[in-house]
C-alpha positions in Angstrom: -7.1 12.6 0.9 -8.7 11.0 -2.7 -6.9 9.0 -5.0 -5.6 10.4 -8.0 -8.7 9.0 -11.1 -7.3 7.4 -13.5 -5.1 5.4 -9.7 -8.5 4.7 -8.5 -9.9 3.0 -12.6 -7.3 0.7 -11.9 -7.5 -0.3 -8.6 -11.5 -0.7 -9.0 -10.3 -3.3 -13.0 -8.3 -5.1 -10.0 -10.0 -5.4 -8.1 -12.9 -7.0 -10.3 -9.9 -9.4 -12.1 -8.9 -11.2 -9.2 -12.9 -11.6 -8.5 -13.3 -13.1 -11.8 -9.8 -15.1 -10.9 -10.6 -15.6 -8.0 -13.7 -18.2 -10.0 -11.9 -19.1 -12.8 -8.8 -19.7 -11.3 -8.4 -19.3 -7.4 -4.1 -20.3 -7.1 -3.6 -17.8 -8.8 -5.5 -15.5 -7.4 -4.1 -16.1 -4.3 -0.6 -15.1 -6.1 -1.9 -12.3 -7.6 -2.8 -11.5 -3.8 0.4 -12.2 -2.3 2.4 -9.7 -4.8 -0.1 -7.4 -5.0 0.6 -7.7 -1.3 4.2 -7.3 -1.4 4.0 -4.3 -3.3 1.4 -2.2 -1.8 4.2 -2.9 1.5 7.6 -1.5 -0.1 5.6 1.4 -1.5 4.0 2.3 2.2 7.5 1.6 3.3 9.1 4.1 0.3 6.8 6.7 0.7 6.7 7.2 4.6 10.3 7.0 5.0 10.2 10.1 2.2 7.6 11.7 4.7 9.2 10.7 7.2 12.6 12.7 6.2 11.0 15.8 4.9 9.7 16.7 8.0 5.5 15.9 7.7 5.0 14.5 11.6 3.7 10.8 12.2 0.8 12.0 13.1 -0.3 13.5 9.5 1.5 10.4 8.1 -0.4 7.2 9.8 -3.7 9.0 9.5 -3.3 9.3 5.8 -2.2 5.9 5.6 -5.6 4.8 8.5 -2.6 3.4 10.8 -1.9 4.2 13.9 1.0 6.1 14.5 3.6 3.3 15.5 3.3 0.9 13.0 4.4 4.7 11.1 7.6 5.2 12.3 9.1 1.1 11.6 7.8 1.9 8.1 10.0 5.0 8.4 12.9 2.8 10.4 12.3 -0.3 8.1 12.7 2.3 5.1 15.9 3.2 5.8 17.4 0.3 5.7 16.3 -0.4 3.1 
C-alpha cells in the first residue's frame, strides 16, 4: 500500500531533520526518536484493532504492516484493552 504523497514527504523531511539533529544535538535526536516510536506504536495498535474489528483478516493486516500474524493479534488485543 503506497503512502499518501504528503505523508511520504513529511516522513522524508522528518528523517532529514533527525539526521541533522544527530550531528548537532544527539540527545535531542534520541528523545525525538523515542517520541516517534511511541506515536508509531499507538497508531499501529489503534489501526490494527480497527481493521480487525472491521473484519479484515489478521493475515492481511500483518502483510500491510510487514509483520507476523501473531504480532497483529497482539496489537489488536492491546488496542481492545486501551
